[in-house]
TIGU-130035 format. One line per 2 residues: number of its first residue (from 1); for each residue x negated, y negated, z of C-alpha. Coordinates in Angstrom, 2 decimals. Example, Ala and Ser with C-alpha at 12.3 -4.5 7.8 and 13.67 -1.06 7.14 Angstrom:
1) -12.30:4.50:7.80 ~ -13.67:1.06:7.14
***
This chain:
1) 11.40:13.80:22.32 ~ 13.62:10.74:22.55
3) 10.88:8.86:24.38 ~ 8.41:9.71:21.63
5) 10.82:8.50:18.92 ~ 11.28:5.24:20.80
7) 7.51:4.79:21.02 ~ 7.09:5.50:17.30
9) 9.93:3.07:16.47 ~ 8.38:0.40:18.67
11) 5.04:0.79:16.98 ~ 6.60:0.53:13.51
13) 8.63:-2.53:14.54 ~ 5.53:-4.18:15.92
15) 3.64:-3.38:12.73 ~ 6.47:-4.76:10.58
17) 6.65:-7.95:12.65 ~ 2.89:-8.34:12.37
19) 3.06:-7.79:8.63 ~ 5.91:-10.30:8.29
21) 4.01:-12.90:10.28 ~ 0.94:-12.41:8.13
23) 2.96:-12.57:4.92 ~ 4.39:-15.94:5.95
25) 0.97:-17.54:6.40 ~ -0.99:-18.76:3.41
27) -4.28:-20.67:3.29 ~ -3.97:-24.05:1.57
29) -6.60:-24.94:-1.01 ~ -7.15:-28.05:-3.13
31) -8.55:-27.72:-6.63 ~ -9.74:-30.52:-8.91
33) -9.40:-30.73:-12.68 ~ -12.23:-33.10:-13.64
35) -11.99:-34.21:-17.26 ~ -14.39:-36.14:-19.43
37) -12.10:-37.99:-21.79 ~ -12.82:-38.21:-25.56
39) -15.57:-40.66:-26.50 ~ -14.48:-41.15:-30.13
41) -11.14:-40.86:-31.87 ~ -10.08:-37.61:-33.48
43) -10.99:-37.02:-37.11 ~ -7.94:-37.29:-39.34
45) -6.63:-34.20:-41.07 ~ -5.72:-34.51:-44.80
47) -2.08:-35.37:-44.13 ~ -2.99:-38.04:-41.57
49) -5.58:-39.51:-43.97 ~ -2.99:-39.67:-46.75
51) -0.52:-41.42:-44.46 ~ -3.20:-43.88:-43.28
53) -4.03:-44.78:-46.90 ~ -0.33:-45.37:-47.56
55) -0.06:-47.73:-44.57 ~ -3.15:-49.64:-45.70
57) -1.69:-50.09:-49.21 ~ 1.62:-51.32:-47.80
59) -0.18:-53.74:-45.48 ~ -2.34:-55.04:-48.33
61) 0.62:-55.57:-50.64 ~ 2.64:-57.42:-47.99
63) -0.23:-59.52:-46.65 ~ -0.87:-63.20:-47.45
65) -4.10:-64.33:-49.05 ~ -6.89:-65.33:-46.68
67) -8.69:-68.68:-46.74 ~ -11.66:-66.97:-48.35
69) -9.53:-65.60:-51.19 ~ -7.86:-68.97:-51.79
71) -11.26:-70.66:-51.87 ~ -12.52:-68.07:-54.36
73) -9.54:-68.69:-56.65 ~ -10.09:-72.48:-56.53
75) -13.76:-72.04:-57.40 ~ -12.88:-69.81:-60.39
77) -10.54:-72.51:-61.72 ~ -13.15:-75.18:-61.05
79) -15.85:-73.18:-62.87 ~ -13.58:-72.81:-65.90
81) -12.89:-76.56:-65.98 ~ -16.63:-77.29:-65.75
83) -17.24:-74.87:-68.62 ~ -14.66:-76.73:-70.70
85) -16.27:-80.05:-69.80 ~ -13.13:-81.40:-68.18
87) -14.88:-82.23:-64.90 ~ -18.41:-83.29:-64.06
89) -20.80:-81.31:-61.86 ~ -22.41:-83.05:-58.89
91) -26.03:-81.91:-59.42 ~ -27.20:-83.12:-56.01
93) -24.56:-81.10:-54.14 ~ -24.23:-78.16:-56.52
95) -27.58:-76.55:-55.74 ~ -26.96:-76.21:-51.98
97) -23.32:-75.20:-52.09 ~ -22.52:-71.59:-51.10
99) -19.58:-70.25:-53.02 ~ -17.07:-67.65:-51.94
101) -18.62:-65.26:-54.45 ~ -22.04:-65.75:-52.80
103) -20.52:-64.85:-49.43 ~ -18.81:-61.81:-50.92
105) -22.07:-60.57:-52.46 ~ -23.86:-61.03:-49.13
107) -21.14:-59.12:-47.29 ~ -21.29:-56.26:-49.82
109) -25.08:-55.97:-49.40 ~ -24.71:-55.94:-45.62
111) -22.01:-53.26:-45.85 ~ -24.31:-51.04:-47.92
113) -26.82:-51.04:-45.05 ~ -24.20:-49.96:-42.50
115) -24.29:-46.31:-41.45 ~ -21.56:-44.59:-39.45
117) -22.69:-42.96:-36.23 ~ -22.73:-39.19:-36.09
119) -19.85:-37.42:-34.38 ~ -22.16:-34.62:-33.29
121) -25.09:-34.83:-30.92 ~ -28.24:-32.76:-30.31
123) -26.41:-31.16:-27.37 ~ -23.69:-30.03:-29.79
125) -26.29:-28.36:-31.98 ~ -27.94:-26.72:-28.95
127) -24.53:-25.76:-27.50 ~ -25.62:-27.19:-24.15
129) -22.47:-26.61:-22.11 ~ -23.83:-28.41:-19.04
131) -23.92:-31.70:-20.98 ~ -21.10:-34.23:-21.27
133) -22.75:-35.70:-24.38 ~ -21.08:-33.22:-26.71
135) -17.66:-32.49:-28.24 ~ -17.13:-36.24:-28.43
137) -13.67:-35.89:-30.01 ~ -12.37:-33.55:-27.30
139) -11.61:-33.65:-23.61 ~ -14.12:-31.62:-21.60
141) -13.16:-29.89:-18.36 ~ -15.50:-29.04:-15.50
143) -15.81:-25.43:-14.34 ~ -18.10:-24.40:-11.48
145) -19.19:-21.00:-10.21 ~ -17.68:-20.09:-6.86
147) -17.41:-16.94:-4.83 ~ -13.92:-15.49:-4.63
149) -14.13:-12.47:-2.40 ~ -17.28:-10.61:-3.34
151) -17.50:-11.84:-6.93 ~ -18.53:-15.08:-8.63
153) -16.07:-16.75:-10.98 ~ -16.07:-19.86:-13.16
155) -13.11:-21.87:-11.90 ~ -12.04:-25.44:-11.27
157) -13.77:-26.75:-8.12 ~ -11.66:-25.76:-5.09
159) -11.91:-25.48:-1.34 ~ -9.87:-24.79:1.77
161) -7.96:-27.53:3.56 ~ -9.24:-28.47:7.00
163) -7.07:-29.45:9.94 ~ -5.93:-33.09:9.80
165) -6.65:-33.58:6.10 ~ -4.15:-34.52:3.43
167) -4.40:-32.41:0.28 ~ -5.81:-35.43:-1.61
169) -8.53:-35.82:1.04 ~ -9.31:-32.15:0.73
171) -9.68:-32.51:-3.04 ~ -12.10:-35.43:-2.64
173) -14.18:-33.59:-0.02 ~ -14.28:-30.39:-2.05
175) -15.55:-32.25:-5.10 ~ -18.36:-33.85:-3.09
177) -19.36:-30.56:-1.51 ~ -19.18:-28.48:-4.70
179) -20.51:-31.01:-7.21 ~ -22.72:-33.42:-5.26
181) -22.56:-37.14:-4.58 ~ -23.67:-38.27:-8.05
183) -20.43:-37.29:-9.75 ~ -18.13:-40.34:-9.74
185) -14.49:-39.72:-10.67 ~ -11.14:-41.47:-10.57
187) -8.24:-39.51:-9.08 ~ -4.95:-40.19:-10.84
189) -2.72:-40.00:-7.79 ~ -1.86:-38.41:-4.47
191) 0.45:-35.77:-5.92 ~ -0.87:-32.48:-7.34
193) -0.42:-31.74:-11.04 ~ -0.52:-27.96:-10.81
195) -0.20:-24.96:-8.52 ~ -1.52:-21.42:-8.30
197) -1.35:-18.74:-5.65 ~ -3.03:-15.41:-5.24
199) -3.15:-12.71:-2.59 ~ -6.30:-11.56:-0.85
201) -7.29:-7.90:-1.10 ~ -5.46:-5.91:1.57
203) -8.67:-5.25:3.51 ~ -9.34:-9.01:3.77
205) -5.93:-10.11:5.06 ~ -6.95:-10.90:8.62
207) -4.89:-14.02:9.28 ~ -3.44:-15.00:5.91
209) -1.95:-13.05:3.07 ~ -3.49:-15.24:0.39
211) -4.21:-18.73:-0.89 ~ -2.05:-21.46:-2.40
213) -4.07:-23.83:-4.57 ~ -2.81:-27.34:-5.36
215) -4.63:-28.95:-8.28 ~ -5.41:-32.65:-8.62
217) -6.44:-34.40:-11.83 ~ -9.43:-36.76:-12.00
219) -11.36:-38.39:-14.84 ~ -15.13:-38.66:-15.00
221) -16.45:-42.20:-14.58 ~ -20.20:-41.64:-14.33
223) -22.83:-39.24:-13.06 ~ -23.32:-35.54:-13.49
225) -23.33:-32.35:-11.41 ~ -26.93:-31.65:-10.31
227) -28.01:-28.28:-11.65 ~ -29.59:-27.44:-8.29
229) -26.21:-27.80:-6.53 ~ -24.23:-25.23:-8.48
231) -23.85:-23.50:-11.83 ~ -21.34:-25.34:-13.97
233) -20.09:-25.92:-17.51 ~ -18.19:-28.68:-19.32
235) -15.83:-27.00:-21.77 ~ -13.14:-28.07:-24.26
237) -9.67:-26.64:-23.93 ~ -10.15:-24.06:-26.70
239) -13.15:-22.55:-24.86 ~ -11.60:-22.67:-21.41
241) -9.53:-19.50:-21.58 ~ -12.57:-17.45:-22.52
243) -14.25:-18.46:-19.28 ~ -11.22:-18.13:-16.98
245) -11.28:-14.38:-16.62 ~ -8.17:-14.08:-14.43
247) -5.11:-14.19:-16.70 ~ -2.71:-15.47:-14.02
249) -5.13:-18.22:-13.02 ~ -5.68:-19.23:-16.66
251) -1.92:-19.39:-17.19 ~ -1.48:-21.68:-14.16
253) -4.26:-23.98:-15.36 ~ -2.97:-24.15:-18.93
255) 0.34:-25.48:-17.69 ~ -1.16:-28.85:-16.74
257) -3.82:-29.22:-19.45 ~ -3.06:-32.01:-21.92
***
């Protein structure tokens, strides 16, 4: 009986030690937050527009007159003196002289022909989420479809660290492997900007209990993810949470979104 209890205790101790060893080991992953920065400035809300108009009025009232304005004032005085017959007009020079008023009229006509560019694009109207030529006022973030366990999820590109790599090197390699060679980005630094960890399902914990993901930030310089490489979407911040189905993962990502 005692011998059997010792055997049972030994087995439980061994199992506990094995469980402890597994719990202490985590796989290291690098994830990349690729952002396409805004192309145009944000539209002003009513309060911002009102404040901008106030600043313009203050600047106008405090500004000095330009050379063009001074010339225009001199020509008005000169025209009045000519009308009164106090000075003579040089007929040879008068026909070819361009006055400040002539310049102003030409500038006004040119301004009438100017049209502001649209802040929306055909890809906005088509809601083409694979395009970076949309949501020009917002930052777009890249999500790709990856297998986590037995299911596909839209997440930030991520991959497991290989032996001998720094985490920054892992992030660069993962981006090439997941998104192709055409995507050119600029990494902001060697330090991660965010962190997330999750445990594997109990039946998949062979060597490690889970994964620790260290996120790096990078901005898009040129190129695009080839559609044949992976399924992907470029999304603004307000649409991101609807695609990140795991609440804990979404919370970790939101902590380092600007």
